[in-house]
C-alpha positions as CSV (number, residue, x, y, z in Angstrom):
1,M,-188.0,77.5,-33.3
2,S,-189.5,74.4,-34.9
3,S,-187.4,71.2,-35.1
4,E,-189.1,70.2,-38.4
5,L,-187.0,69.8,-41.5
6,F,-187.3,72.4,-44.2
7,N,-186.0,73.3,-47.6
8,V,-183.8,76.4,-47.4
9,A,-184.9,77.5,-50.9
10,D,-188.5,77.6,-49.7
11,I,-187.8,80.1,-46.9
12,F,-184.8,82.1,-48.2
13,G,-185.7,85.8,-48.4
14,E,-189.3,85.2,-47.4
15,D,-189.3,88.2,-45.0
16,V,-187.5,90.5,-47.5
17,F,-189.2,93.1,-49.8
18,N,-186.8,91.9,-52.5
19,D,-186.7,92.2,-56.3
20,T,-189.1,89.3,-56.8
21,V,-191.6,90.7,-54.4
22,M,-191.4,94.1,-56.0
23,Q,-191.9,92.7,-59.5
24,Q,-195.0,90.8,-58.3
25,R,-196.6,93.7,-56.3
26,L,-195.6,96.9,-58.0
27,P,-197.0,98.3,-61.3
28,K,-194.5,97.9,-64.1
29,K,-193.9,101.6,-64.5
30,V,-193.3,102.0,-60.7
31,Y,-191.0,99.0,-60.6
32,K,-189.0,100.4,-63.6
33,K,-188.6,103.8,-61.9
34,L,-187.4,102.1,-58.7
35,K,-184.9,100.0,-60.5
36,E,-183.6,103.1,-62.3
37,T,-183.2,104.7,-58.9
38,I,-181.3,101.7,-57.5
39,E,-179.1,101.0,-60.5
40,E,-178.6,104.5,-62.0
41,G,-179.1,106.8,-59.0
42,K,-182.1,108.6,-60.5
43,E,-184.3,110.6,-58.2
44,L,-187.5,109.0,-57.0
45,D,-190.6,111.2,-57.2
46,L,-193.1,111.3,-54.3
47,A,-196.0,109.8,-56.4
48,T,-193.9,106.8,-57.2
49,A,-192.8,106.5,-53.5
50,D,-196.5,106.6,-52.4
51,V,-197.2,103.5,-54.5
52,I,-194.1,101.7,-53.2
53,A,-195.0,102.6,-49.6
54,H,-198.5,101.3,-50.0
55,E,-197.4,98.0,-51.4
56,M,-194.6,97.6,-48.9
57,K,-197.1,98.3,-46.1
58,E,-199.6,95.7,-47.4
59,W,-196.9,93.1,-47.8
60,A,-195.5,93.8,-44.3
61,I,-199.0,93.6,-42.7
62,E,-199.5,90.2,-44.4
63,K,-196.3,89.2,-42.6
64,G,-197.8,90.3,-39.3
65,A,-196.1,93.7,-39.1
66,T,-197.8,96.3,-36.9
67,H,-195.0,98.9,-37.0
68,Y,-192.4,100.3,-39.3
69,T,-189.0,101.7,-38.5
70,H,-186.3,103.6,-40.2
71,W,-183.4,101.3,-39.4
72,F,-180.1,103.2,-39.4
73,Q,-176.5,103.0,-38.2
74,P,-175.4,106.0,-36.1
75,L,-171.9,106.4,-34.9
76,T,-172.5,104.3,-31.8
77,G,-171.4,101.0,-33.4
78,V,-174.9,99.5,-33.3
79,T,-178.1,100.0,-35.2
80,A,-180.9,102.4,-34.1
81,E,-184.6,102.4,-34.7
82,K,-187.8,104.2,-33.6
83,H,-191.1,102.2,-34.2
84,D,-194.2,103.8,-35.6
85,S,-197.4,101.8,-36.0
86,F,-199.3,101.8,-39.3
87,I,-202.5,103.1,-37.7
88,S,-203.9,106.5,-38.5
89,A,-206.7,108.5,-36.9
90,P,-209.6,106.3,-35.8
91,L,-212.8,106.5,-37.9
92,P,-216.2,107.5,-36.6
93,S,-217.2,103.9,-36.7
94,G,-214.5,103.0,-34.2
95,K,-212.4,101.2,-36.7
96,V,-208.9,102.4,-37.7
97,L,-207.1,102.9,-41.0
98,M,-203.7,101.5,-41.7
99,S,-201.6,103.9,-43.7
100,F,-198.0,104.4,-44.8
101,S,-197.1,107.2,-47.2
102,G,-194.3,107.7,-49.6
103,K,-193.1,110.7,-47.5
104,E,-192.9,108.4,-44.4
105,L,-191.0,105.8,-46.5
106,I,-188.5,108.3,-47.9
107,K,-187.8,110.4,-44.8
108,G,-187.8,110.1,-41.0
109,E,-186.8,112.6,-38.3
110,P,-185.0,111.1,-35.2
111,D,-183.5,113.4,-32.6
112,A,-180.0,114.0,-33.9
113,S,-178.8,115.6,-30.7
114,S,-179.1,112.2,-28.9
115,F,-176.5,110.5,-31.1
116,P,-172.8,111.1,-31.3
117,S,-172.0,114.0,-33.7
118,G,-168.5,115.0,-32.6
119,G,-169.4,118.7,-32.4
120,L,-171.2,118.8,-35.7
121,R,-174.4,119.5,-33.8
122,A,-174.9,121.4,-30.6
123,T,-177.1,119.7,-28.0
124,F,-180.0,122.1,-28.6
125,E,-179.8,121.5,-32.4
126,A,-182.0,118.4,-32.4
127,R,-183.2,118.0,-36.0
128,G,-181.8,115.1,-38.1
129,Y,-183.1,113.1,-41.0
130,T,-183.1,109.5,-42.0
131,A,-183.3,108.9,-45.8
132,W,-184.4,105.6,-47.4
133,D,-181.6,103.7,-49.0
134,C,-183.5,101.8,-51.7
135,T,-180.3,99.9,-52.7
136,S,-180.7,97.8,-49.5
137,P,-184.1,96.0,-49.4
138,A,-186.6,96.5,-46.6
139,F,-187.3,93.5,-44.4
140,V,-189.7,92.3,-41.7
141,R,-188.0,91.4,-38.4
142,K,-189.8,89.2,-36.0
143,D,-189.1,89.1,-32.2
144,A,-190.8,89.3,-28.9
145,G,-192.1,92.7,-29.8
146,G,-193.9,91.3,-32.8
147,A,-193.1,91.9,-36.5
148,I,-191.5,95.2,-37.5
149,L,-191.0,96.5,-41.1
150,C,-187.3,97.6,-41.1
151,I,-186.4,100.2,-43.8
152,P,-182.6,100.6,-44.2
153,T,-181.8,104.3,-44.1
154,A,-179.0,106.8,-44.1
155,F,-178.8,109.4,-41.2
156,C,-177.6,112.9,-41.6
157,S,-177.8,116.2,-39.7
158,Y,-180.1,119.2,-40.5
159,T,-177.2,120.8,-42.3
160,G,-176.3,117.7,-44.3
161,E,-173.3,116.2,-42.6
162,A,-173.2,112.4,-42.3
163,L,-174.0,111.1,-38.8
164,D,-173.9,107.5,-39.7
165,E,-171.9,104.6,-41.2
166,K,-174.0,104.1,-44.4
167,T,-173.7,107.6,-46.0
168,P,-169.9,107.6,-46.3
169,L,-170.0,104.0,-47.5
170,L,-172.4,104.9,-50.3
171,R,-170.2,107.9,-51.2
172,S,-167.1,105.6,-51.3
173,M,-168.9,103.1,-53.5
174,E,-169.7,105.8,-56.0
175,A,-166.1,106.9,-56.0
176,I,-164.7,103.5,-56.7
177,N,-167.3,102.8,-59.3
178,K,-166.5,106.0,-61.2
179,E,-162.7,105.4,-61.2
180,S,-163.0,101.7,-62.0
181,I,-165.1,102.5,-65.0
182,R,-162.4,105.0,-66.2
183,L,-159.8,102.2,-65.8
184,L,-161.9,99.6,-67.7
185,R,-162.5,102.0,-70.6
186,L,-158.7,102.4,-71.0
187,F,-158.5,98.6,-71.5
188,G,-161.2,98.7,-74.2
189,N,-164.1,97.5,-72.0
190,T,-167.2,99.4,-73.3
191,T,-169.9,97.0,-72.0
192,S,-169.5,97.2,-68.2
193,K,-171.6,100.0,-66.8
194,K,-171.0,99.7,-63.1
195,V,-168.3,98.4,-60.7
196,T,-169.3,97.4,-57.2
197,P,-167.2,96.4,-54.2
198,S,-168.3,93.0,-52.9
199,V,-167.7,92.0,-49.3
200,G,-168.0,88.7,-47.4
201,P,-167.4,89.3,-43.6
202,E,-166.6,86.2,-41.5
203,Q,-168.0,86.7,-38.0
204,E,-166.4,85.2,-34.9
205,Y,-168.1,85.1,-31.5
206,F,-168.2,83.4,-28.1
207,L,-171.1,81.6,-26.5
208,V,-171.4,81.3,-22.7
209,D,-174.1,80.1,-20.4
210,A,-176.6,82.9,-19.5
211,K,-176.8,82.1,-15.8
212,K,-173.0,82.2,-15.5
213,F,-172.9,85.4,-17.6
214,M,-175.2,87.1,-15.1
215,Q,-172.9,86.3,-12.3
216,R,-170.1,88.2,-13.9
217,K,-170.5,91.9,-13.5
218,D,-167.6,92.6,-15.8
219,L,-169.2,90.8,-18.7
220,I,-172.5,92.6,-18.0
221,Y,-170.9,96.1,-17.9
222,T,-168.1,95.7,-20.5
223,G,-168.6,92.6,-22.6
224,R,-165.2,91.2,-21.4
225,T,-163.8,89.6,-18.3
226,L,-161.7,92.1,-16.4
227,F,-160.5,89.4,-14.0
228,G,-159.9,85.7,-14.5
229,A,-157.2,83.1,-14.1
230,M,-156.5,80.6,-16.9
231,P,-158.1,77.2,-16.5
232,P,-155.9,74.0,-16.6
233,K,-156.9,73.5,-20.2
234,G,-157.1,76.3,-22.8
235,Q,-156.8,76.0,-26.6
236,E,-153.3,74.4,-26.6
237,L,-154.5,71.0,-27.9
238,D,-156.2,72.7,-31.0
239,D,-159.1,70.2,-30.4
240,H,-161.9,72.8,-30.6
241,Y,-161.1,74.2,-34.0
242,F,-163.4,72.5,-36.6
243,G,-164.3,70.0,-33.9
244,T,-167.7,68.3,-33.6
245,I,-170.3,70.9,-32.8
246,R,-172.0,70.2,-29.5
247,Q,-175.8,69.7,-29.6
248,R,-176.7,72.8,-27.7
249,I,-174.5,74.9,-30.0
250,A,-175.8,73.1,-33.1
251,A,-179.4,73.8,-32.1
252,F,-178.5,77.5,-31.7
253,M,-176.7,77.6,-35.1
254,K,-179.7,76.0,-36.8
255,D,-182.1,78.7,-35.4
256,V,-179.6,81.4,-36.4
257,N,-179.4,80.1,-39.9
258,E,-183.1,79.8,-40.3
259,E,-183.7,83.4,-39.1
260,L,-180.9,84.7,-41.3
261,W,-182.1,82.9,-44.4
262,K,-185.6,84.2,-44.0
263,L,-184.0,87.7,-43.9
264,G,-182.1,87.1,-47.1
265,V,-178.7,86.7,-45.4
266,A,-176.8,84.0,-47.2
267,A,-175.3,82.3,-44.2
268,K,-172.9,79.8,-45.7
269,T,-170.3,78.4,-43.2
270,Q,-170.4,77.6,-39.5
271,H,-167.8,75.9,-37.4
272,N,-166.0,75.9,-34.1
273,E,-163.2,78.4,-33.8
274,V,-159.8,78.0,-32.1
275,A,-160.7,79.0,-28.6
276,P,-163.0,77.0,-26.4
277,A,-166.6,78.3,-26.7
278,Q,-165.7,80.3,-29.8
279,H,-167.4,79.9,-33.2
280,E,-167.6,81.5,-36.6
281,L,-170.3,82.2,-39.2
282,A,-169.6,83.3,-42.7
283,P,-172.0,84.5,-45.4
284,I,-171.7,84.5,-49.2
285,Y,-170.5,87.7,-50.7
286,A,-172.9,90.6,-51.2
287,E,-172.5,94.2,-52.5
288,A,-170.7,96.2,-49.8
289,N,-173.7,98.2,-48.7
290,I,-175.9,95.1,-48.4
291,A,-173.1,93.2,-46.7
292,V,-172.7,95.9,-44.1
293,D,-176.5,95.8,-43.4
294,H,-176.5,92.0,-43.3
295,N,-173.6,91.9,-40.8
296,Q,-175.5,94.1,-38.4
297,I,-178.5,91.7,-38.8
298,V,-176.1,88.8,-38.2
299,M,-174.8,90.3,-34.9
300,K,-178.3,91.1,-33.6
301,T,-179.5,87.7,-34.6
302,L,-176.6,85.9,-32.8
303,K,-177.4,87.8,-29.6
304,K,-181.2,87.3,-29.8
305,V,-181.1,83.6,-30.6
306,A,-178.4,83.0,-27.9
307,C,-180.8,84.4,-25.3
308,E,-183.5,82.1,-26.5
309,H,-181.2,79.1,-25.9
310,G,-180.2,80.2,-22.4
311,M,-176.8,81.6,-23.6
312,K,-175.2,84.9,-24.2
313,C,-173.3,85.8,-27.3
314,L,-170.0,87.7,-26.7
315,L,-168.9,89.9,-29.6
316,H,-166.1,91.6,-27.7
317,E,-162.7,91.3,-29.4
318,K,-161.0,89.9,-26.3
319,P,-163.6,88.6,-23.8
320,F,-161.0,86.2,-22.2
321,A,-157.3,86.9,-21.6
322,G,-155.0,84.0,-22.6
323,V,-157.2,82.6,-25.4
324,N,-157.8,83.8,-28.9
325,G,-160.0,86.9,-29.3
326,S,-162.6,87.4,-32.0
327,G,-162.3,89.3,-35.3
328,K,-164.1,89.8,-38.5
329,H,-162.3,88.9,-41.7
330,N,-163.4,91.4,-44.3
331,N,-163.1,89.7,-47.7
332,W,-163.1,92.5,-50.4
333,S,-163.2,92.4,-54.1
334,I,-164.5,94.6,-57.0
335,T,-166.8,93.3,-59.6
336,T,-168.6,94.6,-62.7
337,D,-172.3,94.4,-63.4
338,D,-171.5,91.9,-66.1
339,G,-169.6,89.6,-63.8
340,I,-165.9,90.5,-64.2
341,N,-163.9,90.3,-61.0
342,L,-161.1,92.9,-61.3
343,L,-159.1,90.9,-58.8
344,D,-159.2,87.6,-60.7
345,P,-155.6,87.0,-62.0
346,G,-156.5,84.2,-64.3
347,K,-154.3,81.2,-65.0
348,T,-151.4,83.3,-66.2
349,P,-151.4,86.5,-64.1
350,H,-148.1,87.6,-65.7
351,E,-150.0,88.1,-69.0
352,N,-153.0,89.8,-67.4
353,I,-152.0,93.4,-67.7
354,Q,-155.3,94.8,-66.4
355,F,-155.1,92.6,-63.3
356,L,-151.4,93.6,-62.8
357,L,-152.3,97.3,-62.9
358,V,-155.2,96.8,-60.5
359,L,-152.9,94.9,-58.2
360,A,-150.2,97.6,-58.4
361,C,-152.7,100.3,-57.6
362,I,-154.0,98.4,-54.6
363,L,-150.4,97.9,-53.3
364,K,-149.9,101.7,-53.7
365,A,-153.1,102.5,-52.0
366,V,-152.4,100.3,-49.0
367,D,-148.8,101.5,-48.6
368,T,-149.8,105.2,-49.0
369,H,-152.7,104.9,-46.5
370,A,-151.6,102.2,-44.2
371,D,-152.4,104.5,-41.2
372,L,-156.0,105.0,-42.3
373,L,-156.5,101.3,-42.9
374,R,-155.1,100.5,-39.4
375,E,-157.3,103.2,-37.9
376,S,-160.4,101.7,-39.6
377,A,-159.9,98.6,-37.4
378,A,-159.1,100.5,-34.2
379,D,-161.3,100.1,-31.1
380,P,-160.6,99.5,-27.4
381,G,-161.1,95.8,-27.7
382,N,-158.8,95.4,-30.6
383,D,-156.0,96.9,-28.6
384,H,-156.0,93.6,-26.7
385,R,-156.1,91.4,-29.8
386,L,-153.9,92.9,-32.6
387,G,-150.3,91.9,-32.4
388,A,-150.9,88.9,-30.2
389,N,-150.2,85.4,-31.6
390,E,-153.7,85.0,-32.7
391,A,-154.6,87.9,-34.9
392,P,-152.7,90.1,-37.5
393,P,-150.0,92.3,-36.1
394,A,-150.7,96.0,-35.8
395,I,-148.3,96.5,-38.8
396,I,-150.1,96.7,-42.1
397,S,-148.5,94.6,-44.8
398,V,-149.8,92.7,-47.9
399,F,-149.5,89.0,-48.5
400,L,-149.4,88.1,-52.2
401,G,-148.3,84.5,-52.1
402,E,-145.5,82.8,-54.1
403,Q,-147.1,83.1,-57.5
404,L,-147.8,86.8,-57.5
405,E,-144.7,87.7,-55.5
406,D,-142.6,85.9,-58.2
407,V,-144.4,87.9,-60.9
408,V,-143.8,91.2,-59.0
409,E,-140.1,90.4,-58.6
410,Q,-139.8,89.6,-62.3
411,L,-141.4,93.0,-63.2
412,I,-139.2,94.9,-60.8
413,S,-135.9,93.3,-61.6
414,T,-136.2,92.8,-65.4
415,G,-139.0,95.1,-66.4
416,E,-141.2,92.2,-67.7
417,A,-142.8,89.1,-66.4
418,T,-142.4,86.0,-68.7
419,H,-144.0,83.3,-66.6
420,S,-146.2,82.4,-63.6
421,L,-145.8,79.6,-61.2
422,A,-148.3,76.9,-62.1
423,E,-150.6,74.8,-60.1
424,S,-149.1,71.4,-59.2
425,K,-150.3,68.0,-58.0
426,L,-150.4,67.2,-54.3
427,M,-149.7,63.5,-53.9
428,T,-151.6,62.0,-51.1
429,G,-149.7,58.7,-51.1
430,V,-152.9,56.7,-50.6
431,S,-154.2,54.6,-53.5
432,T,-157.8,55.1,-52.6
433,L,-157.5,58.9,-52.4
434,P,-157.3,61.2,-55.4
435,D,-154.2,63.3,-56.0
436,L,-155.3,66.9,-55.5
437,T,-154.7,70.0,-57.5
438,K,-152.4,72.2,-55.4
439,D,-152.9,76.0,-55.6
440,A,-150.0,78.0,-56.8
441,T,-150.1,80.0,-53.5
442,D,-150.4,79.1,-49.9
443,R,-152.5,81.1,-47.4
444,N,-151.0,83.3,-44.6
445,R,-153.2,83.7,-41.5
446,T,-150.7,86.1,-39.9
447,S,-151.1,88.7,-42.7
448,P,-153.5,91.7,-42.0
449,F,-154.2,92.2,-45.7
450,A,-153.8,89.0,-47.7
451,F,-154.6,88.1,-51.4
452,T,-156.6,84.9,-51.4
453,G,-157.2,83.9,-55.0
454,N,-159.6,86.6,-56.3
455,K,-160.0,88.9,-53.3
456,F,-158.2,90.6,-50.5
457,E,-158.9,89.6,-46.9
458,F,-158.5,92.4,-44.4
459,R,-158.2,90.4,-41.2
460,M,-157.9,93.3,-38.6
461,V,-161.5,94.2,-38.2
462,G,-162.9,93.8,-34.6
463,S,-165.7,91.3,-34.1
464,R,-168.3,93.8,-32.8
465,D,-167.4,96.6,-35.2
466,S,-169.4,97.7,-38.2
467,I,-167.5,96.7,-41.4
468,A,-168.6,100.0,-43.0
469,G,-165.5,101.9,-41.8
470,P,-162.9,99.6,-43.2
471,N,-164.7,99.3,-46.5
472,V,-165.1,103.1,-46.8
473,V,-161.3,103.3,-46.5
474,L,-160.6,100.5,-48.9
475,N,-163.0,101.8,-51.5
476,T,-161.7,105.4,-51.3
477,I,-157.9,104.6,-51.2
478,V,-158.3,102.3,-54.2
479,A,-160.4,104.8,-56.0
480,E,-157.6,107.4,-55.5
481,A,-155.0,105.0,-56.9
482,F,-157.1,104.1,-59.9
483,S,-157.8,107.9,-60.5
484,E,-154.1,108.7,-60.4
485,A,-153.3,105.8,-62.8
486,C,-156.0,106.9,-65.2
487,D,-154.7,110.5,-65.1
488,V,-151.4,109.2,-66.4
489,L,-152.7,106.7,-68.9
490,E,-155.3,108.9,-70.4
491,K,-152.6,111.3,-71.6
492,A,-150.2,108.6,-72.8
493,E,-149.3,108.5,-76.5
494,D,-148.5,104.8,-76.3
495,F,-150.9,103.1,-73.9
496,D,-149.1,99.7,-73.8
497,V,-145.7,101.2,-73.0
498,A,-147.3,103.6,-70.4
499,V,-149.2,100.9,-68.6
500,H,-146.1,98.7,-68.5
501,N,-144.0,101.5,-67.1
502,L,-146.7,102.5,-64.5
503,I,-147.0,98.9,-63.2
504,K,-143.3,98.7,-62.7
505,E,-143.1,102.1,-61.1
506,Y,-145.9,101.4,-58.6
507,L,-144.5,97.9,-57.7
508,T,-141.0,99.3,-57.3
509,E,-142.1,102.2,-55.1
510,H,-144.4,100.2,-52.9
511,Q,-142.6,96.8,-52.7
512,R,-141.9,97.4,-49.0
513,I,-145.6,96.7,-48.2
514,I,-145.3,93.1,-49.5
515,F,-144.5,90.5,-46.8
516,N,-145.2,86.8,-47.2
517,G,-143.5,85.6,-43.9
518,N,-144.5,85.2,-40.3
519,G,-146.3,88.4,-39.1
520,Y,-146.1,87.2,-35.5
521,S,-142.3,87.1,-35.3
522,D,-140.1,89.7,-33.6
523,E,-138.0,89.7,-36.7
524,W,-140.8,91.1,-38.7
525,V,-141.3,93.9,-36.3
526,A,-137.7,94.9,-36.7
527,E,-137.8,94.4,-40.5
528,A,-141.0,96.5,-40.8
529,E,-139.3,99.3,-38.9
530,K,-136.3,99.2,-41.3
531,R,-138.8,99.4,-44.2
532,G,-140.4,102.4,-42.7
533,L,-143.8,100.8,-42.2
534,P,-145.9,102.3,-39.3
535,N,-146.5,100.1,-36.2
536,I,-149.5,101.8,-34.6
537,K,-150.1,99.8,-31.5
538,S,-153.3,101.3,-30.0
539,M,-156.5,103.0,-30.8
540,V,-155.5,106.4,-29.4
541,E,-152.3,106.3,-31.5
542,A,-154.4,105.4,-34.6
543,I,-157.0,108.1,-34.4
544,P,-154.8,111.0,-35.6
545,A,-154.6,109.4,-39.0
546,L,-158.2,110.6,-39.7
547,T,-157.3,114.3,-39.7
548,T,-154.0,114.5,-41.4
549,D,-153.7,116.7,-44.5
550,K,-153.3,113.5,-46.5
551,A,-156.6,112.1,-45.2
552,V,-158.5,115.4,-45.6
553,D,-157.3,115.7,-49.2
554,L,-158.2,112.1,-50.0
555,F,-161.7,112.0,-48.6
556,G,-162.4,115.5,-49.8
557,K,-161.4,114.8,-53.4
558,F,-163.9,111.9,-53.6
559,H,-166.6,113.6,-51.6
560,V,-166.6,110.8,-49.0
561,F,-165.9,113.0,-45.9
562,T,-165.6,116.7,-45.4
563,K,-162.9,118.0,-43.1
564,A,-165.6,118.7,-40.5
565,E,-166.9,115.2,-40.7
566,L,-163.4,113.7,-40.3
567,E,-162.7,115.9,-37.3
568,S,-166.1,115.0,-35.8
569,R,-165.3,111.3,-36.1
570,A,-161.9,111.7,-34.5
571,E,-163.5,113.5,-31.6
572,I,-166.2,110.8,-31.3
573,K,-163.5,108.0,-31.3
574,Y,-161.4,109.7,-28.6
575,E,-164.6,110.2,-26.5
576,N,-165.7,106.6,-27.0
577,Y,-162.2,105.3,-26.0
578,A,-162.2,107.3,-22.9
579,K,-165.7,106.3,-21.9
580,A,-165.0,102.6,-22.6
581,I,-161.9,102.5,-20.5
582,N,-163.6,104.6,-17.7
583,I,-166.4,102.0,-17.6
584,E,-163.9,99.1,-17.4
585,A,-161.8,100.8,-14.7
586,R,-164.9,101.6,-12.6
587,A,-166.2,98.1,-13.1
588,M,-162.9,96.7,-11.8
589,I,-163.1,99.0,-8.8
590,D,-166.7,98.0,-8.1
591,I,-166.1,94.3,-8.5
592,A,-162.8,94.3,-6.5
593,A,-164.1,96.4,-3.7
594,K,-167.6,94.8,-3.3
595,Q,-167.0,91.2,-4.3
596,I,-163.4,90.0,-4.5
597,I,-161.7,91.7,-1.6
598,P,-164.6,91.0,0.9
599,A,-164.6,87.3,-0.2
600,V,-160.8,87.1,0.3
601,V,-161.0,88.8,3.7
602,K,-163.6,86.2,4.8
603,Y,-161.3,83.4,3.5
604,T,-158.3,84.8,5.5
605,K,-160.4,84.6,8.6
606,T,-161.2,81.0,7.8
607,L,-157.5,80.3,7.3
608,A,-156.6,82.1,10.5
609,D,-159.2,80.2,12.5
610,T,-157.8,77.0,11.0
611,V,-154.3,77.8,12.0
612,I,-155.3,78.5,15.6
613,A,-157.4,75.3,15.7
614,V,-154.6,73.1,14.3
615,K,-152.0,74.6,16.7
616,E,-154.4,74.0,19.6
617,A,-154.7,70.4,18.5
618,G,-150.9,70.2,18.8
619,A,-150.4,69.5,15.0
620,D,-148.2,71.2,12.5
621,A,-149.9,74.3,11.0
622,S,-147.1,75.4,8.8
623,V,-149.0,74.7,5.5
624,Q,-152.0,76.7,6.7
625,E,-149.7,79.5,7.9
626,E,-147.9,79.6,4.6
627,M,-151.3,79.8,2.7
628,L,-152.5,82.6,5.1
629,S,-149.3,84.5,4.6
630,E,-149.5,84.2,0.7
631,V,-153.1,85.2,0.6
632,T,-152.6,88.1,3.0
633,A,-149.7,89.4,0.9
634,L,-151.7,89.2,-2.3
635,L,-154.7,90.8,-0.6
636,A,-152.5,93.7,0.5
637,E,-151.2,94.0,-3.1
638,A,-154.7,94.0,-4.5
639,K,-155.9,96.6,-2.0
640,K,-153.0,98.9,-2.8
641,A,-153.6,98.4,-6.6
642,L,-157.3,99.1,-6.1
643,S,-156.6,102.4,-4.3
644,A,-154.2,103.4,-7.0
645,L,-156.7,102.6,-9.8
646,S,-159.4,104.5,-7.9
647,D,-157.2,107.6,-7.7
648,I,-156.0,107.5,-11.2
649,T,-159.5,107.0,-12.6
650,E,-160.7,110.0,-10.7
651,E,-157.7,112.0,-12.1
652,A,-158.6,110.8,-15.6
653,A,-162.1,112.2,-15.3
654,E,-160.7,115.6,-14.7
655,K,-158.6,115.7,-17.8
656,E,-159.5,117.7,-20.9
657,E,-161.9,115.7,-23.0
658,G,-160.6,114.4,-26.3
659,K,-157.1,113.4,-27.2
660,V,-155.5,114.4,-23.9
661,Q,-158.0,112.4,-21.8
662,S,-157.9,109.4,-24.1
663,E,-154.1,109.2,-24.0
664,F,-154.2,109.5,-20.2
665,Y,-156.6,106.6,-20.0
666,H,-154.5,104.5,-22.4
667,F,-151.0,105.2,-20.9
668,S,-152.0,105.6,-17.2
669,V,-155.3,104.0,-16.4
670,V,-154.9,100.8,-18.5
671,P,-151.6,99.9,-16.8
672,A,-153.2,100.5,-13.4
673,M,-156.0,98.1,-14.4
674,A,-153.4,95.5,-15.2
675,A,-151.7,96.1,-11.9
676,L,-155.0,95.3,-10.1
677,R,-155.8,92.3,-12.2
678,K,-152.4,90.5,-11.5
679,P,-152.8,89.9,-7.7
680,V,-156.5,89.2,-8.1
681,D,-155.9,86.5,-10.7
682,E,-153.2,85.0,-8.5
683,L,-155.7,84.9,-5.6
684,E,-158.2,83.1,-7.7
685,M,-155.7,80.2,-8.0
686,I,-155.4,79.9,-4.2
687,V,-158.7,80.8,-2.7
688,D,-161.3,78.1,-2.2
689,K,-163.5,77.9,-5.3
690,E,-166.6,77.9,-3.1
691,V,-165.6,81.2,-1.7
692,W,-164.7,82.9,-5.1
693,P,-167.6,85.3,-5.9
694,M,-167.9,84.6,-9.7
695,P,-167.7,81.8,-12.2
696,S,-164.2,81.0,-13.4
697,Y,-162.8,80.8,-16.9
698,G,-163.2,77.1,-16.8
699,D,-166.9,77.5,-15.9
700,L,-167.5,79.9,-18.7
701,L,-165.5,78.3,-21.5
702,F,-166.2,74.6,-20.9
703,E,-169.7,74.5,-19.3
704,V,-171.9,75.7,-22.2
């Protein structure tokens, strides 16, 4: 990328077929019809689609595009695309026409049998469809393959089931819009026409040197280190967090920002994170659907630009044992089309009845469906991260802060809230520094679901996961709570009394979910158990939440998932977990058998030869003998653990696929992996570094 300075405003969104471009290029009638489709959900006729497709093609060709793709998000956790060029049949003159029809824009047909379907489609039932999502703008992506027009699409089966992340998200957005409007009308709001969930996902990631990465088969195969002893220095000095960004990393961040800005992604914040070699990027809020698409663009861009700078970007939740893993803080709020944030408490939240009802509904939703919210953040990598002293615990709770907790306690204990804790001054004690306005509420980084001023921050999401799943759950469970509240209030004879009573009822019944303390403490685990809050520690224990009667009723009521779609997703998740652990176990077996044990065997020979030589010289060889004895003992332990892991991995492969096999991998194979890692990591601390067959943690974390 160029090192020349530039004005962000001049390049922002230049590769996006956004509203400005559409107004400039589309006939007024066509533009109006498209806007009605986007804003009101009206159907787009083929003639209008033809005009849009033509102008989109012309614009993309001007940007250098040679191909287009329906860009979609199957249930693989990554995006998918098939490229078709704009060329049509050659003319008699030898020239070629460039064409792109409305039909090609609206619908594509990838092979559905090659993507996870969880039994919704048999292998021989191949037909699936991608459908243009006009609410998320098309864009031109430029890389080594040239320029590609990317058209965001949904992906469904021939029989209509959702096979992707986007379709349920759009369904959930419609659900929360409908129920939010019902609630607003009860409070006399007749002007807001639409309510949309807004999301700002903070993205954490690691950067390591590409050459060192290629020497680590575990990173190549699994995205995380399966072996590795801690270096002398880790993150204990807290000197990396918000530290000066090194020049190599700064150059990378500059190029990432430039690419994202051109694609209309409002990358806002960048900084060093807590762990060495760890960093974070955060965008400005966008509508949930666009935010999900943008986050996929962010992850792809981080990986692409890292390669261009001789590095590799690691998005695994726990690439290194012993230092902080990476997450994705999902900042969620709900906003009207005329700019009202339903989660804004105002200066005096105790007087803001609409906000208090919204808050009470959200507390009810999170308490009622804590298992679903936990499941939405479950993946194999997060099993290593959640519950450690670096990320939220696996127990779902809600942090409200002192101000709102005080209001809630007033309402529960006396039936009314008469005051709110006010902001105060923070005295700096330095005459040249201004005294600062102090917020009425602190922040709590140990809380999985924290209120942070005018939004909730769901901090459990894994760094490589799509944020679609968590937002589908959030949108739907809150839609249910709003719906149930509206059902009561719409029948009330006295609205003011009814809403007051309902707020108190919800807060009283669901007060157990509120926790403002240290989520890392053992005391909280015991307290949460007393309160009856679920502590779901692993992915395999979280998956059953998808198919409970409660979940089926919830998602069915709001047409977000059918029972068959939920069952298919559970099956896919069990399968993905089993496959992920199987790959990790086999990678450990491969690395230990072919690299580590042979290297240690050679080292023992060197030690043995040294012992003999020293003794023959008449000197004391006790140190060498002690080292040889220690290395030999650990080598024997490693070999025994390797054999045990090989046997149990073979046994796992024979288990019945699905829940049974996944649980076996979790409860039997994972402990066997830990048993192999222990002696290997101890050996790394003893064996000559020149002999050790791969870069160490110190090499990876501090030499980038």
